[in-house]
C-alpha positions, 0 to 999 in steps of 0.5 A: 371871865366877867368884866368888872365895872366897880373897883376891887369887886366892891360897890365903892373903893377909895384910898391908897392900895400899895405904894402907888395905886389910888382909888377914888370916886369922881363926878365921872365915876370910879377912877384908878390912877398911879400916884407919882412918888414925891421927891424929898429935896433937901434944901437949906430952908427945909432943913431949917424949918424941920429943925424949928419944928423939932425944937418946938415939939421938944419944947411942948413935950417939956411943958408941964400940964398947967401950961399946956392947959392954958394953951388949950384954953387959949386956942379954943376961940382960934379953932385949933388945939393948944399944941398947934397954937404953941407950935405956931407961936414957937416957930414964929419966934413968939414963944421964948423959953429961956430957962427951965430953972425956977430961978429964971424968967420963963416967957410962954407967949402971953405969960411970964413966969418966974421972978419979977 
């Protein structure tokens, strides 16, 4: 049986194989290592952050295409997508969407829509 010099009988392999084996190319050559499982510790701050993120995603999905296009155009100079900008502003509390009815004020970061 010949000794294998390269991983997975190929010239180059990288990435995750199975749940734990990681192949990579380092300066010292090909490397295979075992990826330890991450522990998902449920804390109050993580639960709060996940709830904030979930509400931000739901708020983005409820926006109409015109508002999404405005966020996309605002985010070009920031080197991010409009979605990322909205999520960032929503989590930080800068986006307040008080009411989805046409009779109330809607505040989308820099823009205020509704009655004046």
